[in-house]
N, C-alpha and C positions, 0 to 999 in steps of 0.2 A: 324670035319675034320679042318685041319690047313690051312689058306690062302697060296697060292703059294709064294714062296720067290723068289724075283727079282734078277736076276744075275747081278753082276756088268759088265758095258760095257768097261771097261779097266782102266788103271791108269788115275787119276785125279790129276793136279797139282794146283788145287785151293781150298781153304776151304772156304765154304760159310760163308760170315761175316767176313773173316779175309783175307785181301790182302798182308798185311806186312810180309815180309819174313826176319829173322834175319839170318846174316852169321856172325859165331864167329871165329875170328883168334886170335892165340896165337904164342908168339916167346920168345926166350931167351933175346933179347934186343929189344929196340926201332927201331934200324936201320934194324934188321932182320925182325921186324913186318912190316915195310915200304916196305922192299924187298918182302915179302910174298904178300902183297896187290898189288904190282905191277906185280907180276908174275901171281896171278889170274885174274887181270885186263886184262892182255895181252892175257891171255889163253880165256877169254870171247871175246876179239876182233878178234879171230880166225873165229868167226862166226859159230861154232858149236852149234847144238841146245842142250842146258842143261836145266834139270829141275831145277827150282829154288830151290823147296823144297828137291830135291836129292842132290844138292850141299850143302844146310843148314845141311841136316843129316850127309853127309859125314865129313864137317868141324866140327860138335860137336863130332860125335861118332868115328871117324877115326884119330883123332889127339889128342896128349897130350895137357893138359891144363897147358901152361907155364906161368912165371910171367908176362910179357907184353902182354896185351890183348886188342882186340877191337871187337865191335859189330858194323856191317854195316846193317842197315835196309832200306829196299826198296819194293816199290810195283811192280817193274818190272825190268828187266835187265838193263835198261838205268840208273836208279837210283841207282842200286847197283854198278855199274861199275863206275859211277861217284864218288861215295863216296869211292870206293877202290882207284881210282886214287888220291883223295885228301888225303887219308890216306898214300899213297906211297909218296906223296910230302911233307908231313908234315903239311898239312893245315886241318882246321876245315871244317866240311861240315853238313848239315842237315842230319840227320839219322846216325850219325857217333859217337860212344862213345868210348873213349879208356882210359886206365889206367894201374896201376899196381895191381897185385893180392896181398893180405895180406900174411904174412907168416903163414903157416898151422902148426898146433900143431901135425898134423899126429897121435893123439891118438887113442884109441879105440872108438868105436861107438857101442851103443846098440840099437836094434830095437826089439820092442815089435809088431809084425805085426797084432795081433788081429785075427790070423787064428786058434786059439785054442791051440796053442802049449805053451802058458804061463799057469801060475797057481796062485791061490791066493797066496799073500805073496812074489811073484817073486821080487827080487832085495831088499828085507827087509834088509838083511844083508849089502849090499852096501849102502843103505840109512844110516844105523846106524854107519858104521866103515869107510866111505869114505866121508870126507867133500867136496871133489870136485865134486863127483857124487851127493850128496845131494843137492848141491848148483845148479848144471846144471838142476836136475830135478825139483827144485823150479822154476828156470827160464822158464822151459818147461811148468808147470803148470800155472804160470802168463800169458805165451803167449796164453794158450788156454783158460782163463777165458774170459767171455763175456765182 
């Protein structure tokens, strides 16, 4: 007989051992990034109770990853709001990292998930006839070596 399963008591906004929350922002320009940070900080100043991790999830999954990016790290709403205000003013702050994303090649991606859908010799022809593929696979192999 199995042990009884405990029911969750409701949503939890804290992860044990991890109190830092990352908020990711991106925009087409530095000015737009600063404006976005300012709008988000103003929204937080309205006093509505928002789950820090809910906001983090929405910022990452609900928005496009544009060229100008920033990550605001904080343990609580005050730290996040402070860093957002500094970003909106063009100043540096603890827990704030910003920069530009590099140009993406936008090429094909191959995933061999290990779920049984691959077969022995898979990609052998690509390794033989595509120098770019062979080079990238060699890089992957080197990265996985101990």
